[in-house]
DSSP file (Angstrom, degrees, kcal/mol; ACC not computed):
  #  RESIDUE AA STRUCTURE BP1 BP2  ACC     N-H-->O    O-->H-N    N-H-->O    O-->H-N    TCO  KAPPA ALPHA  PHI   PSI    X-CA   Y-CA   Z-CA
    1    1 A M    >         0   0    0      0, 0.0     3,-1.4     0, 0.0     4,-0.3   0.000 360.0 360.0 360.0 -45.0  -12.3  -49.2  -16.7
    2    2 A M  G >   +     0   0    0      1,-0.3     3,-1.2     2,-0.2     8,-0.1   0.815 360.0  63.6 -61.6 -30.5  -14.1  -45.9  -17.2
    3    3 A T  G 3  S+     0   0    0      1,-0.3    -1,-0.3     7,-0.0     7,-0.0   0.675  94.6  60.5 -75.8 -14.3  -15.3  -45.9  -13.6
    4    4 A R  G <  S+     0   0    0     -3,-1.4    -1,-0.3     2,-0.1    -2,-0.2   0.573  84.6  95.9 -83.1  -9.8  -11.8  -45.7  -12.2
    5    5 A L  S <  S-     0   0    0     -3,-1.2    -3,-0.0    -4,-0.3     5,-0.0  -0.461  88.2 -99.0 -79.3 150.5  -11.0  -42.4  -13.9
    6    6 A P    >>  -     0   0    0      0, 0.0     4,-1.9     0, 0.0     3,-0.7  -0.392  34.6-110.8 -66.6 148.9  -11.5  -39.2  -11.9
    7    7 A P  H 3> S+     0   0    0      0, 0.0     4,-2.3     0, 0.0     5,-0.2   0.831 116.4  59.6 -49.1 -39.4  -14.8  -37.3  -12.5
    8    8 A V  H 3> S+     0   0    0      1,-0.2     4,-1.6     2,-0.2     5,-0.2   0.909 106.5  45.6 -60.1 -44.4  -12.9  -34.5  -14.2
    9    9 A V  H <> S+     0   0    0     -3,-0.7     4,-1.9     1,-0.2    -1,-0.2   0.878 111.4  53.1 -66.7 -39.3  -11.5  -36.8  -16.9
   10   10 A R  H  X S+     0   0    0     -4,-1.9     4,-1.8     1,-0.2    -1,-0.2   0.847 107.0  51.8 -66.7 -33.5  -14.9  -38.4  -17.4
   11   11 A L  H  X S+     0   0    0     -4,-2.3     4,-1.3     2,-0.2    -1,-0.2   0.844 107.9  50.7 -70.5 -32.8  -16.5  -35.1  -17.9
   12   12 A V  H  X S+     0   0    0     -4,-1.6     4,-2.0     2,-0.2    -2,-0.2   0.864 108.3  55.4 -69.0 -37.7  -14.0  -34.2  -20.6
   13   13 A G  H  X S+     0   0    0     -4,-1.9     4,-2.6     1,-0.2    -2,-0.2   0.918 104.2  52.7 -58.1 -45.4  -14.8  -37.6  -22.1
   14   14 A I  H  X S+     0   0    0     -4,-1.8     4,-2.0     1,-0.2    -1,-0.2   0.861 105.9  54.0 -64.0 -35.2  -18.4  -36.6  -22.3
   15   15 A G  H  X S+     0   0    0     -4,-1.3     4,-2.2     2,-0.2    -1,-0.2   0.879 110.0  46.6 -62.6 -41.0  -17.5  -33.4  -24.1
   16   16 A W  H  X S+     0   0    0     -4,-2.0     4,-2.9     2,-0.2     5,-0.3   0.895 107.8  57.4 -70.3 -36.2  -15.6  -35.4  -26.8
   17   17 A Y  H  X S+     0   0    0     -4,-2.6     4,-2.2     1,-0.2    -2,-0.2   0.926 108.1  47.7 -54.9 -46.8  -18.6  -37.8  -27.0
   18   18 A F  H  X S+     0   0    0     -4,-2.0     4,-2.2     2,-0.2     5,-0.2   0.941 112.8  47.3 -57.6 -50.2  -20.8  -34.8  -27.9
   19   19 A A  H  X S+     0   0    0     -4,-2.2     4,-2.8     1,-0.2     5,-0.3   0.936 114.5  45.3 -63.1 -48.7  -18.4  -33.5  -30.5
   20   20 A F  H  X S+     0   0    0     -4,-2.9     4,-2.2     1,-0.2     5,-0.2   0.868 112.0  52.2 -69.6 -34.1  -17.8  -36.9  -32.2
   21   21 A S  H  X S+     0   0    0     -4,-2.2     4,-2.1    -5,-0.3    -1,-0.2   0.974 116.2  38.7 -63.5 -51.4  -21.6  -37.8  -32.2
   22   22 A I  H  X S+     0   0    0     -4,-2.2     4,-2.0     2,-0.2    28,-0.2   0.929 119.4  44.9 -67.6 -46.1  -22.6  -34.5  -33.8
   23   23 A V  H  X S+     0   0    0     -4,-2.8     4,-2.9    -5,-0.2     5,-0.2   0.906 113.6  52.7 -65.4 -40.1  -19.7  -34.2  -36.3
   24   24 A G  H  X S+     0   0    0     -4,-2.2     4,-2.4    -5,-0.3    -2,-0.2   0.892 108.5  49.5 -61.1 -41.2  -20.0  -38.0  -37.2
   25   25 A G  H  X S+     0   0    0     -4,-2.1     4,-2.0    -5,-0.2    22,-0.2   0.908 113.2  46.5 -65.0 -42.1  -23.7  -37.6  -38.0
   26   26 A I  H  X S+     0   0    0     -4,-2.0     4,-2.6    20,-0.3    -2,-0.2   0.925 112.2  49.5 -63.7 -46.0  -23.0  -34.6  -40.2
   27   27 A V  H  X S+     0   0    0     -4,-2.9     4,-2.7     1,-0.2     5,-0.2   0.936 111.6  49.6 -62.6 -46.5  -20.1  -36.2  -42.0
   28   28 A A  H  X S+     0   0    0     -4,-2.4     4,-2.3     1,-0.2    -1,-0.2   0.892 111.5  49.4 -57.1 -40.7  -22.2  -39.3  -42.6
   29   29 A G  H  X S+     0   0    0     -4,-2.0     4,-3.0    14,-0.2    14,-0.4   0.891 110.4  49.7 -64.9 -42.0  -25.0  -37.1  -43.9
   30   30 A V  H  X S+     0   0    0     -4,-2.6     4,-2.0     2,-0.2    -2,-0.2   0.897 111.1  49.4 -63.9 -40.8  -22.7  -35.2  -46.2
   31   31 A L  H  X S+     0   0    0     -4,-2.7     4,-2.4     2,-0.2    -2,-0.2   0.930 112.5  47.8 -64.2 -44.5  -21.2  -38.5  -47.6
   32   32 A L  H  X S+     0   0    0     -4,-2.3     4,-2.9     1,-0.2     5,-0.3   0.930 111.2  50.8 -63.8 -42.5  -24.7  -39.9  -48.2
   33   33 A D  H  X>S+     0   0    0     -4,-3.0     4,-1.4     1,-0.2     5,-1.1   0.891 111.7  47.6 -61.8 -36.1  -25.8  -36.6  -49.9
   34   34 A G  H  <5S+     0   0    0     -4,-2.0    -1,-0.2     2,-0.2    -2,-0.2   0.894 115.4  45.2 -70.9 -38.3  -22.8  -36.7  -52.2
   35   35 A W  H  <5S+     0   0    0     -4,-2.4    -2,-0.2     1,-0.2    -1,-0.2   0.869 125.4  30.7 -70.2 -38.7  -23.4  -40.3  -53.1
   36   36 A L  H  <5S-     0   0    0     -4,-2.9    -2,-0.2    -5,-0.2    -1,-0.2   0.471  99.7-128.6-100.3  -3.6  -27.1  -40.0  -53.6
   37   37 A N  T  <5 +     0   0    0     -4,-1.4    -3,-0.2    -5,-0.3    -4,-0.1   0.952  67.2 130.1  51.5  59.8  -27.2  -36.4  -54.9
   38   38 A T    > < -     0   0    0     -5,-1.1     3,-2.2    -6,-0.1     4,-0.4  -0.033  48.2-154.7-128.5  31.5  -29.9  -35.4  -52.4
   39   39 A K  T 3   +     0   0    0     -6,-0.4    -9,-0.0     1,-0.3     0, 0.0  -0.198  65.7   0.3 -53.7 139.6  -28.4  -32.3  -50.8
   40   40 A P  T 3> S+     0   0    0      0, 0.0     4,-2.3     0, 0.0    -1,-0.3  -0.791 107.3  88.2 -99.9  23.3  -29.1  -31.3  -48.0
   41   41 A A  H <> S+     0   0    0     -3,-2.2     4,-2.3     1,-0.2     5,-0.2   0.935  96.7  36.7 -56.2 -56.2  -31.6  -34.0  -46.9
   42   42 A F  H  > S+     0   0    0     -4,-0.4     4,-2.9     1,-0.2    -1,-0.2   0.784 112.1  60.9 -74.3 -23.1  -29.2  -36.5  -45.4
   43   43 A T  H  > S+     0   0    0    -14,-0.4     4,-2.2     2,-0.2    -1,-0.2   0.928 109.6  42.4 -65.6 -42.2  -27.0  -33.8  -43.9
   44   44 A L  H  X S+     0   0    0     -4,-2.3     4,-2.7     2,-0.2    -2,-0.2   0.912 114.0  50.1 -69.5 -39.9  -29.9  -32.6  -41.9
   45   45 A V  H  X S+     0   0    0     -4,-2.3     4,-2.9    -5,-0.3     5,-0.2   0.940 112.4  49.4 -62.3 -43.4  -31.0  -36.1  -41.0
   46   46 A G  H  X S+     0   0    0     -4,-2.9     4,-2.6     2,-0.2   -20,-0.3   0.875 109.8  50.9 -58.8 -40.9  -27.3  -36.8  -39.9
   47   47 A L  H  X S+     0   0    0     -4,-2.2     4,-2.4   -22,-0.2    -1,-0.2   0.924 112.4  46.7 -63.8 -45.0  -27.3  -33.6  -37.8
   48   48 A L  H  X S+     0   0    0     -4,-2.7     4,-2.5     2,-0.2    -2,-0.2   0.931 113.3  47.5 -64.6 -45.1  -30.5  -34.6  -36.1
   49   49 A V  H  X S+     0   0    0     -4,-2.9     4,-2.7     1,-0.2     5,-0.2   0.921 113.1  49.9 -64.8 -41.5  -29.3  -38.2  -35.4
   50   50 A G  H  X S+     0   0    0     -4,-2.6     4,-2.2    -5,-0.2    -1,-0.2   0.876 110.6  49.2 -61.8 -38.4  -26.0  -36.9  -34.1
   51   51 A L  H  X S+     0   0    0     -4,-2.4     4,-2.8     2,-0.2     5,-0.2   0.915 112.5  47.4 -69.3 -41.3  -27.7  -34.4  -31.8
   52   52 A L  H  X S+     0   0    0     -4,-2.5     4,-2.7     2,-0.2     5,-0.3   0.928 113.6  47.3 -62.7 -45.3  -30.0  -37.0  -30.4
   53   53 A A  H  X S+     0   0    0     -4,-2.7     4,-2.2    -5,-0.2     5,-0.3   0.898 113.4  50.3 -61.3 -40.3  -27.2  -39.5  -29.9
   54   54 A A  H  X S+     0   0    0     -4,-2.2     4,-2.6    -5,-0.2     5,-0.2   0.950 114.8  41.0 -63.2 -50.2  -25.1  -36.8  -28.3
   55   55 A F  H  X S+     0   0    0     -4,-2.8     4,-2.3     2,-0.2    -2,-0.2   0.910 119.1  44.4 -71.7 -39.0  -27.7  -35.7  -25.9
   56   56 A W  H  X S+     0   0    0     -4,-2.7     4,-2.3    -5,-0.2    -2,-0.2   0.958 119.4  40.9 -63.2 -51.5  -29.0  -39.1  -25.0
   57   57 A G  H  X S+     0   0    0     -4,-2.2     4,-2.7    -5,-0.3     5,-0.2   0.878 115.2  52.3 -62.9 -41.7  -25.6  -40.7  -24.6
   58   58 A G  H  X S+     0   0    0     -4,-2.6     4,-2.8    -5,-0.3    -1,-0.2   0.908 108.7  51.4 -63.0 -43.6  -24.3  -37.5  -22.8
   59   59 A Y  H  X S+     0   0    0     -4,-2.3     4,-2.8    -5,-0.2     5,-0.2   0.944 111.5  46.6 -57.7 -50.0  -27.2  -37.7  -20.4
   60   60 A L  H  X S+     0   0    0     -4,-2.3     4,-1.9     1,-0.2    -2,-0.2   0.920 114.9  46.4 -57.2 -45.9  -26.5  -41.4  -19.6
   61   61 A L  H  X S+     0   0    0     -4,-2.7     4,-2.3     1,-0.2    -1,-0.2   0.895 113.3  48.9 -66.4 -41.1  -22.8  -40.7  -19.1
   62   62 A L  H  X S+     0   0    0     -4,-2.8     4,-2.9     1,-0.2     5,-0.3   0.915 109.3  51.7 -69.3 -41.5  -23.4  -37.6  -16.9
   63   63 A M  H  X S+     0   0    0     -4,-2.8     4,-2.5     1,-0.2    -1,-0.2   0.872 108.9  52.3 -62.1 -36.3  -25.9  -39.5  -14.7
   64   64 A E  H  X S+     0   0    0     -4,-1.9     4,-2.3    -5,-0.2    -2,-0.2   0.936 112.3  45.0 -60.5 -46.0  -23.2  -42.2  -14.3
   65   65 A V  H  X S+     0   0    0     -4,-2.3     4,-2.4     2,-0.2    -2,-0.2   0.949 116.9  44.1 -64.2 -47.3  -20.6  -39.6  -13.2
   66   66 A L  H  X S+     0   0    0     -4,-2.9     4,-2.5     2,-0.2    -1,-0.2   0.894 113.1  52.0 -68.3 -38.2  -23.0  -37.8  -10.9
   67   67 A G  H  X S+     0   0    0     -4,-2.5     4,-2.5    -5,-0.3    -1,-0.2   0.930 111.0  47.3 -59.0 -47.5  -24.4  -41.1   -9.5
   68   68 A R  H  X S+     0   0    0     -4,-2.3     4,-2.4     1,-0.2    -2,-0.2   0.900 110.9  51.6 -64.6 -40.1  -20.8  -42.3   -8.7
   69   69 A R  H  X S+     0   0    0     -4,-2.4     4,-2.3     2,-0.2    -2,-0.2   0.918 109.8  49.8 -66.1 -38.8  -20.0  -38.9   -7.1
   70   70 A E  H  X S+     0   0    0     -4,-2.5     4,-1.9     2,-0.2    -2,-0.2   0.932 111.1  48.8 -66.4 -42.6  -23.1  -39.1   -4.9
   71   71 A R  H  X>S+     0   0    0     -4,-2.5     5,-1.8     1,-0.2     6,-0.7   0.901 112.0  49.2 -62.0 -39.5  -22.2  -42.7   -3.8
   72   72 A T  H ><5S+     0   0    0     -4,-2.4     3,-0.7     1,-0.2    -1,-0.2   0.876 110.2  51.2 -64.1 -40.2  -18.6  -41.6   -3.0
   73   73 A K  H 3<5S+     0   0    0     -4,-2.3    -1,-0.2     1,-0.2    -2,-0.2   0.807 106.4  54.3 -69.2 -30.3  -19.9  -38.6   -1.0
   74   74 A D  H 3<5S-     0   0    0     -4,-1.9    -1,-0.2    -5,-0.1    -2,-0.2   0.586 117.0-112.3 -78.0  -9.7  -22.1  -40.9    1.0
   75   75 A G  T <<5S+     0   0    0     -3,-0.7    -3,-0.2    -4,-0.6    -2,-0.1   0.528  84.7 119.5  93.1   6.8  -19.3  -43.1    2.0
   76   76 A D  S   <S+     0   0    0     -5,-1.8     2,-0.3     2,-0.0    -4,-0.2   0.849  77.0  35.3 -70.1 -34.9  -20.4  -46.2    0.0
   77   77 A E              0   0    0     -6,-0.7    -2,-0.2    -9,-0.1    -1,-0.0  -0.835 360.0 360.0-121.9 154.4  -17.2  -46.2   -2.1
   78   78 A A              0   0    0     -2,-0.3    -6,-0.1    -3,-0.0    -1,-0.1   0.439 360.0 360.0 -86.2 360.0  -13.7  -45.4   -1.5
C-alpha cells in the first residue's frame, strides 16, 4: 500500500517516523525512570534507542523511496 503513494507523501512519512521513534524512546525512558527511580539512566538509553531506530528505519525507508524513483525514471515501472 505504501508503494502506491507519491514520493513526496512517503518522504513526509519518513519525517514522522523519525519524530515518533525519537519521542517514543524518550517517553519510554522517562516512564521507566519514574517507575524505577533511576533518573536519567533510562531516559538516555531511550533516547539512544530512539535515535538508532529512527536513523536505521529512516535509512531503509529512504532507500526504498529512492530505489522506486530510480526504477520509475528508468522506465521499468509506470
